[in-house]
SETOR-798729 format. One record per residue: x, y, z of N, C-alpha, C in turn. Coordinates in steps of 0.001 Angstrom, whole numbers, padded with zeros to 6 digits, always signed. Layout:
XYZXYZXYZ
...
END
This chain:
-012651+001822-036312-011587+003104-035943-010448+002453-035833
-010507+001599-034715-008988+001229-034172-008551+000441-034957
-008965-000417-036115-008432-001102-037005-007942-000246-038086
-008804+000827-038378-008207+001902-039311-007269+002911-038716
-006476+002745-037920-005964+003789-037300-004811+004554-038320
-003989+003460-038727-002961+003682-039472-003198+004811-040613
-004536+004251-041747-004805+005398-042444-005509+006396-041980
-005980+006307-040528-005910+007687-040270-005031+008839-039840
-003932+008257-039761-002270+009041-039511-002222+009233-041111
-001597+008230-041558-001003+008470-043239-001765+009203-044271
-003305+008731-044237-004199+009459-045467-004728+010789-044867
-004954+011132-043582-005646+012126-042950-004627+013376-042330
-004247+012658-041133-003559+013524-040236-002165+014229-040691
-001400+013154-041582-000141+013593-042010-000380+014931-043219
-001662+014625-044256-001683+016024-045181-002994+017063-044511
-003439+017068-043241-004289+017691-042774-005392+018145-043274
-005923+016808-043608-007123+017220-044518-008529+017302-043915
-009436+018109-044419-010560+018408-043357-011793+017535-043602
-011493+016110-042865-012050+014624-042656-012657+014641-041341
-014062+014802-040861-014649+014538-040479-015157+013049-039674
-014613+012652-038649-014683+011104-038577-015619+011325-037247
-017014+010627-037658-018236+009994-036448-018207+008630-035804
-017670+009055-034597-017048+007522-033781-018243+006947-032748
-019192+006180-033506-020096+005839-032100-019804+005074-030994
-020724+004482-030199-020123+003593-029343-019207+004419-028382
-018909+005429-027784-017905+006178-027485-018361+005646-025739
-017244+005112-025150-017464+005060-023419-017806+003416-023769
-018320+002950-022720-018791+001815-022303-020218+001473-023165
-020472+000375-023357-021326+000211-024030-022333-001154-023748
-022044-001812-022476-022812-002757-021959-022588-004024-022687
-023333-004703-023172-023741-005834-023570-023035-006245-024699
-022770-005433-025559-021745-005602-027029-020225-005905-026304
-019762-006134-025225-018626-006590-024682-017549-005977-025286
-016298-006771-024479-015069-006077-024691-014164-005797-025874
-015109-005953-027090-014690-005936-028377-015285-004498-029152
-016407-003948-028321-016983-002757-028715-017105-001994-027606
-016698-002173-026373-016300-000821-025483-015637+000383-026275
-016226+001205-026668-015244+002828-027151-014320+003550-026237
-013537+002890-025498-012629+003285-024555-011322+002796-024773
-010579+002803-026225-009415+003129-026574-009049+004270-027617
-010353+004301-028113-009977+005332-029501-009440+007219-028621
-010248+007240-027807-009434+008422-027519-008018+008931-027126
-007433+007775-026183-005644+008006-026124-005085+008084-027471
-005727+006843-028386-005180+007258-029997-005046+008190-030784
-006440+008851-030718-006508+010477-031026-005752+011517-030756
-005808+011306-029515-005220+012565-028671-003416+012546-028964
-003074+011200-029907-001320+011129-029868-001482+011539-031291
-002670+011894-032005-002305+012391-033450-001919+013967-033543
-000964+014279-034422-000985+015867-034602-001923+016110-035727
-002540+017606-035420-003634+017947-036380-004929+018022-036334
-005234+016956-035384-006612+016601-034742-007358+017457-033833
-008706+017818-034089-009686+018151-033320-010122+016884-032672
-010336+016546-031250-011264+015680-030404-011966+016044-030057
-013214+015701-030252-014503+015879-029460-015370+014974-028758
-016155+015119-027930-017280+014029-027252-018492+014758-026994
-019549+014427-027499-020838+015028-027309-021339+014368-025774
-021697+015443-024904-022683+015291-023423-023855+014766-024119
-024463+015213-025163-026195+014866-025051-026050+015171-026724
-027420+014971-026838-028064+014842-028814-027642+016770-029170
-028407+017343-028273-028089+018587-028965-026914+018954-029271
-025785+018730-028262-024533+019155-028601-023842+018513-029676
-023995+017210-029919-023765+016386-030859-023936+016931-032152
-025453+017500-032295-025787+018278-033651-024799+019481-033746
-024802+020371-032517-023497+021143-032973-022412+020938-033411
-021668+019672-032783-020443+019209-032854-020245+018862-034316
-021199+018073-035110-021371+018036-036321-021290+019113-037014
-022325+020296-037131-022157+021624-037932-020624+022066-037526
-020384+022021-036378-018838+022935-036217-017576+022076-036923
-017709+020799-036746-017052+019993-037639-017072+019870-039144
-017944+020137-039600-018068+020352-040837-017748+021567-041543
-017800+022702-041068-017403+023903-041233-015776+024243-040894
-015097+023396-040162-013971+023699-039396-012740+023586-040447
-012779+022930-041380-011614+022695-042533-010469+021919-041762
-010591+020947-041029-009400+020375-040030-009963+019140-040198
-009265+018151-039655-009027+016839-039440-010357+016717-038054
-011323+016062-037740-011994+016590-036665-012630+014782-036306
-012518+014174-034747-013196+013469-034562-014416+013857-033459
-015723+013244-034155-016860+013620-032991-016996+012469-032596
-016808+012027-030950-017262+011018-030544-018650+011019-029558
-019732+009848-029802-020753+009869-029171-021001+008440-028827
-022212+008270-027627-022331+007089-027127-023520+006272-027790
-023388+005154-027651-024739+004416-027901-026125+004678-027561
-026972+004979-028058-028459+005463-027221-028405+006525-026600
-029287+006866-025435-029348+008073-025055-030874+008544-025486
-031053+009752-024775-032719+010106-025028-032727+010640-026566
-034164+010595-026617-034650+011157-028043-034994+012490-027880
-033952+013717-028198-034502+014800-028126-034497+014931-029546
-035556+015778-029834-035750+016431-031166-034508+017083-031773
-033451+016975-032182-032469+017825-031986-031949+018070-033200
-032581+017382-034365-032492+018293-035650-033356+019142-035860
-034342+019933-035198-035232+020659-035461-034882+022315-034655
-033533+022274-034285-033360+023432-034118-032196+024202-034664
-031760+025172-034672-030955+026045-035537-029519+025449-034597
-028211+025141-036121-026904+024723-035098-026379+025829-034407
-025454+025655-033657-024323+026614-033453-023284+025994-033233
-022396+026949-033598-020775+026630-033140-020302+026293-032207
-019629+025622-031640-018780+025318-030396-017322+025681-030487
-017308+026697-030041-015612+027000-030425-014803+026191-030054
-014038+025815-031016-012931+024887-030413-011771+024869-029898
-011977+023952-028752-010961+024153-027658-011350+025002-026609
-012689+024891-026483-013609+026062-025469-014257+024954-024528
-013974+025033-023327-014818+024241-022374-016039+024997-021803
-017160+024120-021285-018656+025165-021096-018673+024937-019574
-018927+026123-018863-018967+026360-017618-020489+026031-017112
-020646+024795-016512-022025+024281-016112-022292+024858-014991
-021399+024799-014119-021665+025513-012530-020421+026466-011968
-020632+027680-011644-019598+028472-011403-019941+029092-009849
-019057+029485-009143-019761+029667-008183-018031+030154-007514
-018069+031418-006643-016944+031958-006065-016466+030797-004686
-017433+030483-004028-017099+029420-002923-016474+028204-003071
-015978+027679-004474-016045+026157-004926-014561+025816-004186
-014172+024594-003632-013555+024299-002919-013002+022805-003810
-013456+022537-005146-013442+021095-006009-013968+021870-007055
-012967+021396-008342-013547+021485-009675-013726+020006-009989
-014950+019501-011055-014940+018765-011941-014556+019096-013527
-013556+018618-013880-013588+018774-015904-013977+017217-016242
-014971+017293-016987-015548+016041-017671-015311+015888-019276
-015144+014573-019762-015261+014850-021115-015976+013546-021538
-017351+013978-022296-018543+013069-022807-019486+013168-021887
-020578+012282-022020-021652+012457-021469-021433+011718-020227
-020422+011219-019223-020309+010764-018015-020606+011809-016645
-020393+012980-017246-020338+014038-016142-021639+014709-016105
-022129+014929-017300-023536+015559-017412-024562+015479-016254
-024950+014402-015785-026015+014004-014999-025621+014618-013318
-024213+015318-013174-023754+015987-011996-024491+017216-011635
-024909+017518-012724-025410+019161-012461-026455+019349-011385
-027194+017838-012059-028444+017757-010804-028282+016882-009619
-027090+016279-009466-026816+015851-008386-026029+017034-007214
-025378+018083-007918-024879+018951-007273-026293+019794-006157
-027091+019871-007110-028403+020774-006363-029194+019496-005353
-029261+018400-005702-029871+017185-004860-029059+017096-003697
-027832+017135-003702-026626+017074-002203-026500+018210-001522
-027128+019495-002369-026934+020669-001574-025734+021351-001634
-025060+020958-002664-023243+021490-002772-023084+022085-003778
-024106+022775-004690-023735+023272-005788-022792+024920-005408
-022670+025309-004169-021929+026308-003873-020750+025867-003652
-019962+024539-003563-018930+024236-002958-018071+023704-004452
-018615+023074-005854-018255+022555-006772-018267+023725-008137
-017181+023386-008580-017288+023979-010248-017596+022927-011329
-018409+022940-012112-018514+021632-013065-017943+022134-014485
-017621+021703-014910-017241+022282-016440-017004+020800-017370
-017894+021053-018563-017987+020030-019487-016865+020479-020801
-015913+019585-020730-014592+019850-021754-015395+019129-022974
-015467+020095-023777-016260+019084-024905-015136+018703-025849
-013824+019425-025580-012990+019079-026828-011642+018683-025744
-011235+017125-025880-010026+016295-025115-008637+017294-026246
-008815+017791-027103-007793+018202-027982-008198+019080-029072
-008019+020624-028960-007165+021034-028297-007784+021912-026555
-007199+021591-025690-007612+021565-024314-007933+022843-023999
-008826+023347-023203-009081+024877-022767-008226+025274-021700
-006780+025443-022396-005934+025727-021469-006072+026956-020564
-006485+028261-021003-006829+029101-020233-007677+028682-018965
-008897+028271-019311-009844+027478-018168-009168+026847-017105
-008289+026345-017409-007523+025058-016507-006676+025866-015882
-006094+026959-016463-005355+028155-015676-006020+028460-014348
-007068+029215-014817-007682+029992-013719-008455+029037-013160
-008787+027963-013134-009826+027281-012298-008285+026767-011367
-007298+026730-011926-006089+026151-010926-005911+026992-009573
-006075+027961-009884-005852+029184-008894-006871+029304-008012
-008146+028606-008051-009382+028935-006842-009549+027250-006378
-008873+026321-006876-009875+025427-006037-008292+024402-005557
-008509+023538-004470-007735+022759-004000-007766+021363-004591
-008755+020708-005133-009357+019694-005555-009372+019612-007304
-009160+018843-008148-009538+018763-009283-009921+017488-009911
-010906+017065-010190-011373+015731-010634-011774+015755-011928
-011038+014694-012911-011499+014597-014128-012340+013270-014287
-013222+013365-015181-014105+012125-015572-014255+011878-016841
-014021+010624-017339-014316+010151-018554-014313+008387-018985
-015167+008503-019589-015381+006811-019925-014279+006311-020956
-013077+006302-020766-012134+005882-021317-011011+005373-020886
-009975+004940-021457-009125+004470-021022-007908+005793-019995
-007796+005493-018994-006948+006682-018038-005693+006906-018625
-004821+005693-019106-003485+005789-019926-003454+006439-020968
-002977+007800-021050-002938+008454-022588-003993+009191-022774
-005008+009415-021581-006563+009855-022293-006603+011481-021567
-007879+011807-021530-008208+013258-021091-007441+013486-019895
-007840+012654-018999-007531+013120-017441-006027+013517-017309
-005169+012312-018227-003746+012346-018004-003198+013655-018736
-003852+013975-019727-003518+015342-020654-003893+016749-019782
-004774+016519-019027-005447+017749-018065-004226+017933-016915
-003403+016622-016600-002706+016554-015537-001678+016965-016020
-001275+016790-017342+000291+017550-017758+000176+018716-017609
-000947+019534-017872-001325+021069-018083-001225+021403-016436
-001752+020807-015648-001532+021285-013936-000104+020862-013537
+000683+020280-013956+002180+020212-013763+002950+020951-014083
+002552+021371-015859+003297+022595-015899+003075+023982-015134
+001856+024105-014674+001409+025269-013853+001783+025083-012641
+002550+024030-012320+003096+023957-010840+002005+024135-009712
+000582+023071-010048-000478+023176-009251-000282+022196-007945
-000487+022931-006828-000174+022196-005638-001221+021187-005176
-002434+021714-005440-003347+020841-005256-003436+019524-005533
-004668+018682-005078-004945+017173-005343-005430+017353-006490
-004831+015958-007411-005515+015586-008751-005948+014328-008771
-007150+014002-009025-008039+012604-009212-008507+012627-010595
-007905+011299-011040-008475+010884-012498-009304+009758-012350
-010637+009829-012969-011627+008679-012945-011547+008259-014217
-011401+007042-014758-011469+006509-015652-011659+005065-015807
-011145+004427-016794-010829+003170-017287-009525+002525-017068
-009490+001641-015940-008062+000922-015314-007555+000508-016550
-006669-000318-016576-005762-000750-017250-005849-002340-017488
-006979-002511-017798-007752-003713-017985-008845-003612-018783
-009261-004968-019578-010895-004869-020528-011763-004980-019854
-013097-004513-020500-013991-004470-019737-015110-005339-020568
-015621-006270-019211-016367-007201-019894-017654-007039-020215
-018469-008108-020107-019945-008051-020883-020591-007882-019595
-022248-006680-019769-022796-006565-018826-023723-005331-018887
-024845-005265-018135-025408-003637-018621-024442-002819-018107
-024753-001299-018604-023790-000286-018731-023575+000362-016669
-024967+000437-016469-024693+000746-015200-024009-000273-014341
-024127-001406-014284-022871-002368-013566-021819-002095-014075
-021405-002187-015118-020146-002128-015674-019523-000633-014892
-020288+000493-015076-019556+001715-014683-019404+001655-012677
-020144+000690-012376-019920+000418-010967-018663-000578-010690
-018370-001242-011508-016746-002107-011564-016225-001132-011696
-015856+000021-012428-014587+000822-012439-015069+002236-011772
-015942+002197-010830-015982+003241-010009-016594+004257-010328
-017232+004407-011880-017558+005683-012403-019016+005828-012665
-020007+005119-011601-021231+005349-011575-021669+006614-010885
-022755+007248-010989-022884+008628-010939-023050+008721-009015
-023714+007563-008288-023676+007281-006621-022047+007369-006441
-021259+006433-006868-019821+006779-006668-018960+007852-006853
-019422+008531-007705-018988+009796-008098-019242+010688-007007
-020552+010750-006528-021058+011681-005638-020308+011226-004234
-020242+010295-003966-019602+009747-002772-018219+010217-002792
-017504+010184-003914-016281+010957-003916-016092+012438-003785
-017251+012945-004656-016999+014489-004042-017307+014711-002746
-018313+014340-002060-018501+014524-000736-017166+014168+000091
-016499+013184-000050-015397+012917+000490-014393+014179+000317
-013734+014262-000694-013059+015508-001039-013163+016951-000360
-014747+016878-000535-015108+018389+000049-015127+018216+001770
-014822+017258+002181-015005+017028+003886-013389+017004+003895
-012186+016994+003146-010856+016914+003286-010276+018134+003145
-011112+019225+002460-010791+020140+002045-011076+021524+003018
END
């Protein structure tokens, strides 16, 4: 996909054609190494007009995204990671995932911190909030779509919390977190913004868990950050 980026712009985006791109190996893919980590395509696609850009946080969601993309009549990117669990996801009835709509995974009126994630990286945090007994203090949202963003939800959440954390297995430069930060800036958000993702360097070889730790993106590290932020607000 990186090598075909010029064709994506010229042959699809400019003509606004209803082509669906299924992009596998989204995020860090472990032993495949620096040439195969899917960390550059998200910023690339976010820069192209007319595109819808989505990432699946699970296999059930992937099937719904593929169905949504197939009937959208728009240029559409569906990103998904390598591997994952083996849900029997093609045996269910497909659902339309409203384009540009984030999913609410945890809602509470007492929240001090909100977490926006794109892709599978943030989904395990739903269980973490229960385990750490902080479910009443944290809002958790699955931003299925990095483009278009759910501007209404961002605006509503910005009025509620003092800290917003974004998570992505992608380059921070030009990625999902920066797009959210741009929206928050336009809203004159006075709270704290924390963007977690891949820093401006190549990710090397290694098992996925170890590589996530080098980027401060392991679940335990994210949990520690949430606890730290809750203590400061």
